[in-house]
Wavefront OBJ file of the C-alpha trace (Angstrom):
o trace
v 85.460 102.063 116.225
v 82.014 100.937 117.363
v 81.588 97.173 117.575
v 79.303 95.583 114.989
v 76.117 94.157 116.452
v 75.685 90.386 116.775
v 72.301 89.123 118.032
v 72.037 86.410 120.638
v 69.331 84.727 118.569
v 67.372 85.182 115.348
v 63.629 84.598 115.500
v 61.622 83.979 112.330
v 57.897 84.609 112.476
v 56.293 81.649 110.728
v 56.314 82.150 106.975
v 59.428 84.311 106.923
v 61.632 81.244 106.409
v 60.146 80.836 102.919
v 61.797 84.006 101.590
v 65.171 83.999 99.837
v 66.262 87.059 101.793
v 65.730 85.230 105.107
v 67.524 82.103 103.936
v 70.474 84.163 102.728
v 70.637 86.050 106.031
v 70.722 82.812 108.021
v 73.368 81.248 105.779
v 75.465 84.412 106.092
v 75.360 84.122 109.892
v 75.616 80.376 110.632
v 76.906 80.787 114.184
v 73.801 82.580 115.433
v 71.021 80.284 116.740
v 67.628 80.689 115.099
v 64.069 79.620 115.807
v 60.777 79.732 113.913
v 57.947 81.053 116.087
v 54.199 81.015 115.507
v 53.544 84.535 116.757
v 55.970 87.307 117.716
v 53.574 88.439 120.459
v 54.767 85.604 122.720
v 58.387 86.790 122.520
v 57.426 90.451 122.747
v 55.330 89.900 125.885
v 58.189 87.981 127.511
v 60.668 90.772 126.809
v 58.277 93.458 128.009
v 58.295 91.842 131.454
v 62.024 92.518 131.825
v 63.344 95.481 133.817
v 64.525 97.243 130.634
v 62.449 95.830 127.760
v 63.899 98.309 125.265
v 67.444 97.223 126.009
v 66.434 93.549 126.212
v 64.820 93.649 122.797
v 68.056 94.880 121.261
v 69.640 91.479 121.946
v 67.533 89.717 119.305
v 66.708 89.893 115.609
v 63.193 89.156 114.373
v 62.579 88.294 110.720
v 59.028 88.927 109.604
v 56.906 89.765 106.555
v 55.667 93.303 105.947
v 51.978 93.566 105.077
v 51.959 96.589 102.800
v 53.022 99.312 105.251
v 56.681 99.681 104.292
v 56.484 102.488 101.731
v 54.686 105.759 102.420
v 55.138 109.535 102.535
v 57.045 110.799 105.536
v 54.451 112.216 107.962
v 54.715 115.945 108.538
v 53.033 117.544 111.561
v 50.453 120.229 110.854
v 52.114 123.538 110.074
v 55.567 122.092 109.381
v 57.204 122.626 105.997
v 57.282 119.408 103.987
v 60.385 118.344 102.098
v 58.394 115.754 100.107
v 60.300 112.780 101.461
v 59.152 109.139 101.326
v 59.973 106.480 103.909
v 60.896 102.883 103.131
v 60.528 100.918 106.364
v 62.530 97.741 105.847
v 63.539 97.542 109.507
v 62.242 98.696 112.866
v 64.377 99.301 115.924
v 68.031 100.216 116.348
v 70.942 98.402 117.975
v 72.582 101.745 118.816
v 71.741 103.529 122.078
v 71.137 107.258 121.746
v 69.626 108.629 124.934
v 67.267 110.912 122.998
v 66.068 108.309 120.466
v 62.365 108.765 119.768
v 61.981 105.065 118.946
v 62.123 104.312 122.679
v 58.656 105.809 123.059
v 57.345 105.227 119.544
v 57.814 101.525 118.825
v 55.703 98.964 120.683
v 57.800 96.005 119.508
v 61.210 96.052 121.290
v 62.786 93.457 118.989
v 65.101 94.530 116.169
v 62.816 93.663 113.266
v 63.721 93.059 109.624
v 61.145 92.596 106.843
v 62.246 89.710 104.640
v 59.911 90.233 101.661
v 62.202 92.929 100.285
v 61.687 91.820 96.683
v 57.910 92.294 96.966
v 58.390 95.673 98.644
v 60.776 96.922 95.948
v 58.461 95.671 93.202
v 55.704 97.763 94.774
v 58.008 100.797 94.860
v 58.949 100.233 91.197
v 55.266 100.161 90.207
v 54.614 103.388 92.117
v 57.538 105.141 90.422
v 56.400 104.014 86.978
v 52.894 105.318 87.688
v 54.383 108.761 88.466
v 57.034 109.213 85.753
v 56.969 113.017 85.800
v 57.670 113.356 89.520
v 60.972 112.876 91.337
v 61.115 111.046 94.653
v 63.595 111.049 97.510
v 63.202 107.866 99.524
v 64.957 106.931 102.760
v 65.232 103.914 105.052
v 66.506 105.657 108.193
v 63.338 106.697 110.005
v 62.583 103.621 112.144
v 66.086 102.146 112.126
v 69.676 103.026 111.336
v 70.077 102.382 107.594
v 73.489 100.685 107.812
v 74.308 99.504 111.337
v 72.924 95.997 110.635
v 74.062 95.742 107.019
v 76.790 93.213 107.863
v 73.943 90.887 108.905
v 71.195 91.764 106.431
v 73.061 92.869 103.272
v 70.036 95.016 102.423
v 72.214 97.433 100.489
v 72.951 94.702 97.946
v 69.252 94.885 97.054
v 68.679 98.587 97.490
v 71.591 100.277 95.732
v 71.317 98.315 92.447
v 67.531 98.768 92.481
v 67.702 102.552 92.788
v 70.562 102.744 90.286
v 67.972 101.715 87.674
v 65.213 104.144 88.694
v 65.014 107.293 86.506
v 62.917 109.327 88.949
v 64.045 108.346 92.454
v 67.027 108.522 94.750
v 67.731 106.501 97.880
v 69.072 107.999 101.111
v 70.801 105.732 103.615
v 71.068 107.553 106.955
v 73.388 106.274 109.667
v 75.552 106.918 112.728
v 77.730 103.920 111.937
v 80.730 103.236 109.723
v 79.296 99.946 108.468
v 79.780 100.840 104.800
v 81.931 97.956 103.496
v 79.200 96.447 101.291
v 78.701 99.747 99.477
v 82.105 99.719 97.779
v 81.253 97.418 94.865
v 77.570 98.221 94.292
v 77.744 100.923 91.599
v 75.238 103.567 92.764
v 75.257 105.504 89.464
v 74.566 108.667 91.441
v 71.250 107.366 92.763
v 72.180 106.706 96.396
v 73.026 109.333 98.988
v 74.802 108.064 102.102
v 74.231 110.474 104.954
v 75.364 110.796 108.523
v 73.619 112.222 111.547
v 76.174 114.553 113.113
v 76.622 116.164 116.477
v 79.296 117.682 118.659
v 81.995 115.549 120.223
v 80.421 116.084 123.637
v 76.980 114.869 122.569
v 78.438 111.955 120.615
v 80.410 110.839 123.669
v 77.776 111.411 126.347
v 74.471 110.738 124.556
v 75.128 108.602 121.442
v 76.184 105.312 122.980
v 77.451 102.471 120.763
v 77.723 104.905 117.827
v 80.817 105.630 115.764
v 82.787 108.730 116.630
v 82.352 111.958 114.676
v 85.805 111.513 113.115
v 84.964 107.958 112.081
v 81.714 109.085 110.463
v 83.562 111.701 108.428
v 86.182 109.169 107.308
v 83.400 106.773 106.256
v 81.823 109.603 104.272
v 85.121 110.171 102.474
v 85.274 106.491 101.521
v 81.721 106.515 100.196
v 82.364 109.686 98.185
v 85.376 107.968 96.611
v 83.128 105.042 95.652
v 80.738 107.310 93.747
v 78.080 108.084 96.353
v 76.689 111.542 97.034
v 76.977 112.461 100.709
v 74.562 114.051 103.176
v 74.954 115.391 106.698
v 72.158 115.977 109.192
v 72.683 118.117 112.270
v 69.609 116.665 113.877
v 69.096 116.801 116.751
v 70.960 119.999 117.538
v 71.266 120.025 121.325
v 71.545 123.302 123.200
v 74.128 123.740 125.969
v 76.696 126.316 126.948
v 79.370 126.500 124.252
v 77.470 124.294 121.803
v 77.591 126.725 118.883
v 81.386 126.848 118.837
v 81.503 123.051 119.061
v 79.071 122.643 116.163
v 81.262 125.001 114.181
v 84.265 122.761 114.892
v 82.404 119.762 113.454
v 81.410 121.712 110.347
v 85.030 122.689 109.761
v 86.105 119.057 110.165
v 83.550 117.957 107.580
v 84.627 120.444 104.931
v 88.314 119.804 105.569
v 87.734 116.212 104.447
v 84.654 116.089 102.177
v 84.545 118.308 99.058
v 81.439 120.483 99.005
v 80.568 119.414 95.450
v 80.132 115.822 96.664
v 77.600 116.802 99.336
v 73.987 116.507 98.215
v 72.370 118.290 101.142
v 72.576 119.155 104.821
v 69.721 119.532 107.280
v 69.183 121.149 110.664
v 66.727 120.145 113.345
v 66.638 120.814 117.064
v 66.026 118.214 119.751
v 62.313 117.460 120.090
v 60.430 114.525 121.485
v 57.077 113.226 122.601
v 56.349 113.999 126.280
v 56.254 110.297 127.152
v 59.897 109.937 126.090
v 61.018 112.153 128.978
v 60.354 109.519 131.640
v 61.915 106.808 129.460
v 65.097 108.865 129.137
v 65.184 109.509 132.884
v 64.901 105.794 133.613
v 67.248 104.428 130.956
v 69.829 107.243 130.990
v 69.740 108.747 134.503
v 73.012 110.646 133.968
v 71.726 112.489 130.904
v 70.900 116.166 131.489
v 68.580 116.324 128.492
v 65.255 115.612 130.248
v 65.880 118.455 132.714
v 66.280 121.177 130.086
v 63.640 123.888 129.742
v 61.032 122.564 127.327
v 57.851 123.969 125.814
v 55.115 122.020 124.062
v 55.000 122.758 120.342
v 52.073 122.771 117.941
v 52.813 119.124 117.214
v 52.593 118.343 120.970
v 56.313 117.538 121.116
v 58.607 119.109 123.675
v 60.937 121.637 122.058
v 63.327 124.473 122.828
v 61.820 127.954 122.792
v 61.378 129.161 119.223
v 63.728 132.184 119.538
v 66.491 129.896 120.749
v 65.909 127.408 117.924
v 66.091 130.227 115.398
v 69.360 131.478 116.905
v 70.872 127.979 116.719
v 69.763 127.496 113.103
v 70.964 130.922 111.983
v 74.424 130.471 113.456
v 74.957 127.028 111.951
v 73.470 128.048 108.578
v 75.832 131.008 108.372
v 78.818 128.731 108.972
v 77.612 126.201 106.420
v 77.007 128.819 103.740
v 80.366 130.456 104.388
v 82.131 127.175 103.596
v 79.718 125.705 101.039
v 77.306 128.303 99.626
v 75.916 125.940 96.966
v 75.038 123.009 99.231
v 71.264 122.963 99.954
v 70.433 123.443 103.642
v 66.956 122.733 104.961
v 65.139 122.541 108.303
v 63.462 119.470 109.744
v 60.007 119.666 111.297
v 59.834 123.458 111.448
v 57.163 125.944 110.398
v 57.312 128.392 107.534
v 57.711 131.180 110.086
v 60.914 129.622 111.426
v 62.196 129.065 107.880
v 61.668 132.764 107.090
v 63.413 133.866 110.280
v 66.390 131.597 109.616
v 66.900 132.075 105.892
v 65.713 135.681 105.668
v 63.186 135.107 102.913
v 59.767 133.655 102.337
v 59.910 129.927 101.865
v 58.595 128.335 98.689
v 57.726 124.624 99.112
v 58.259 123.880 95.444
v 61.588 125.710 95.438
v 62.709 123.616 98.414
v 61.695 120.446 96.674
v 63.343 121.533 93.444
v 66.628 122.385 95.167
v 66.830 118.980 96.838
v 65.921 117.185 93.608
v 68.463 119.248 91.699
v 71.160 118.281 94.191
v 70.965 114.633 93.188
v 68.491 113.642 90.505
v 69.603 116.018 87.775
v 73.291 115.585 88.640
v 73.101 111.820 88.143
v 71.429 111.899 84.750
l 1 2 3 4 5 6 7 8 9 10 11 12 13 14 15 16 17 18 19 20 21 22 23 24 25 26 27 28 29 30 31 32 33 34 35 36 37 38 39 40 41 42 43 44 45 46 47 48 49 50 51 52 53 54 55 56 57 58 59 60 61 62 63 64 65 66 67 68 69 70 71 72 73 74 75 76 77 78 79 80 81 82 83 84 85 86 87 88 89 90 91 92 93 94 95 96 97 98 99 100 101 102 103 104 105 106 107 108 109 110 111 112 113 114 115 116 117 118 119 120 121 122 123 124 125 126 127 128 129 130 131 132 133 134 135 136 137 138 139 140 141 142 143 144 145 146 147 148 149 150 151 152 153 154 155 156 157 158 159 160 161 162 163 164 165 166 167 168 169 170 171 172 173 174 175 176 177 178 179 180 181 182 183 184 185 186 187 188 189 190 191 192 193 194 195 196 197 198 199 200 201 202 203 204 205 206 207 208 209 210 211 212 213 214 215 216 217 218 219 220 221 222 223 224 225 226 227 228 229 230 231 232 233 234 235 236 237 238 239 240 241 242 243 244 245 246 247 248 249 250 251 252 253 254 255 256 257 258 259 260 261 262 263 264 265 266 267 268 269 270 271 272 273 274 275 276 277 278 279 280 281 282 283 284 285 286 287 288 289 290 291 292 293 294 295 296 297 298 299 300 301 302 303 304 305 306 307 308 309 310 311 312 313 314 315 316 317 318 319 320 321 322 323 324 325 326 327 328 329 330 331 332 333 334 335 336 337 338 339 340 341 342 343 344 345 346 347 348 349 350 351 352 353 354 355 356 357 358 359 360 361 362 363 364 365 366 367 368
């Protein structure tokens, strides 16, 4: 089992110490030294002078106050099909070490950062939901950080799960590669929280997803969460192409459905490996043994490097067929792909509202 992260030090940007969330976090972790700093830029600049600033930043936790940027629609590149998802950025940065992680090239602050004004942020979300009572919202925290890998330190789920349990038109998705689910057992989700796992083959998990829980451990954690009343999600994203990969993805799918009943799975998604061109050199420097940067890449419409479209379609079709053979009623959707790819994979014209309705139906109507 992957070891739970423990920071060398906790920094508090001045003002963060005044929040109850920050005080509770510090009292929960009394053995970790802490320091109030005037400006995070001083610490960030110091870390950026190290040989591996990304890795160095993962040694520390920074508590700070979000200034109104935490909640927003998930950005979709031009031409990609939208799944109408909203992001809740309560943290930035990840203690895990996936070689392909886009955050390595996306985030400018290398510190693991936690926003302490969670009550203000959730009050803002509550107001937004009340202003849009006739619309359903799927909201996730796993875009700029792993949703659960730091939960033993932050206890964010003790705020999030009860909050969403009371929302009539929203569901929370916690996306992770960890098994750090202990706090979820007693929180009473009332069907309003989906706990989902990013999945891959055993080979990719072992060679590219460093510090992450094993595939078997992720599935066992999913079983526990399902028993506690949570809906479950699985995301095959990124699918990574190599000789024999399709058979190995099929093995993982069979393992999932041998343990997790299909009627407890809210949704599953597929997305192929893609990344900004600048990530390639970062991967080569930080993970010199990884073969991923040397694959054959083409620049997509969103300027990201991707596999050739025909190959992506073949990967998606194969995995979709296996998923539908075992669980025909579980919604399957594509991440960051065009309507053309959707049509080629699913064999029919895509309907954005139908996609949205299917994902809403999977959770929101079930929990009423």
